[in-house]
C-alpha positions in Angstrom: 66.1 -3.8 -10.6 66.1 -2.6 -7.0 63.5 -5.0 -5.5 62.8 -3.8 -2.0 61.4 -6.9 0.3 59.7 -4.4 2.8 58.1 -2.2 0.2 57.0 -5.3 -2.0 55.1 -6.4 1.5 54.1 -3.2 2.6 52.2 -3.0 -0.8 50.7 -6.5 -1.0 49.1 -5.4 2.7 48.0 -2.3 1.4 46.2 -3.9 -1.7 44.9 -6.7 0.3 43.4 -4.2 2.9 41.8 -2.4 0.3 40.4 -5.3 -1.5 39.0 -6.5 1.5 37.2 -3.6 2.4 35.9 -3.2 -1.1 34.4 -6.6 -0.8 32.9 -6.0 2.5 31.3 -2.8 1.0 30.0 -5.0 -1.9 28.6 -7.7 1.2 27.2 -5.3 3.2 26.1 -2.5 1.6 25.7 1.1 1.9 23.4 2.6 4.1 20.1 4.0 2.7 20.5 7.7 3.7 23.8 8.5 4.5 22.9 12.1 5.7 21.3 10.4 9.0 23.7 9.2 11.5 22.8 7.2 14.5 22.1 9.2 17.5 25.0 7.6 19.3 27.5 8.2 16.7 26.4 11.8 16.3 26.8 12.4 20.1 30.4 11.0 20.0 31.4 13.3 17.2 29.9 16.3 18.9 31.4 15.2 22.4 34.8 15.5 20.4 34.7 19.1 19.6 33.2 20.3 23.0 35.8 18.7 24.8 39.0 20.9 25.5 42.4 18.8 24.5 44.2 18.2 27.3 47.7 19.6 28.4 50.8 18.1 29.9 52.6 19.9 32.6 56.0 21.0 31.8 57.2 19.9 35.5 57.5 16.4 34.6 60.4 17.3 31.7 58.1 15.8 29.0 58.8 12.4 30.1 56.3 10.2 31.8 58.0 7.6 34.4 57.1 4.3 34.3 57.4 1.9 37.4 59.2 2.7 40.7 62.5 4.5 40.8 65.6 2.8 43.1 64.7 5.2 45.6 61.1 4.3 46.0 62.0 0.5 46.0 64.4 1.1 48.9 62.2 3.0 51.1 59.3 0.6 50.9 62.1 -2.3 51.6 63.4 -0.8 54.6 59.9 -0.1 56.5 
């Protein structure tokens, strides 16, 4: 019998989340008419399809620089 702790933990979390969602649905209930969306939700969903996807420039080499480089720090310290 091979018992993996992390697999057991993952299954326990998954089961807890599903039971929590199920309990929340039972307590809150479902909407009376699921075909009608709130206008704000409909606008949000419509806005997602209208916006073009952003593309990254290839000049950065695929990595985003975080913070200052040593050259930037030295130039600010000398001025």
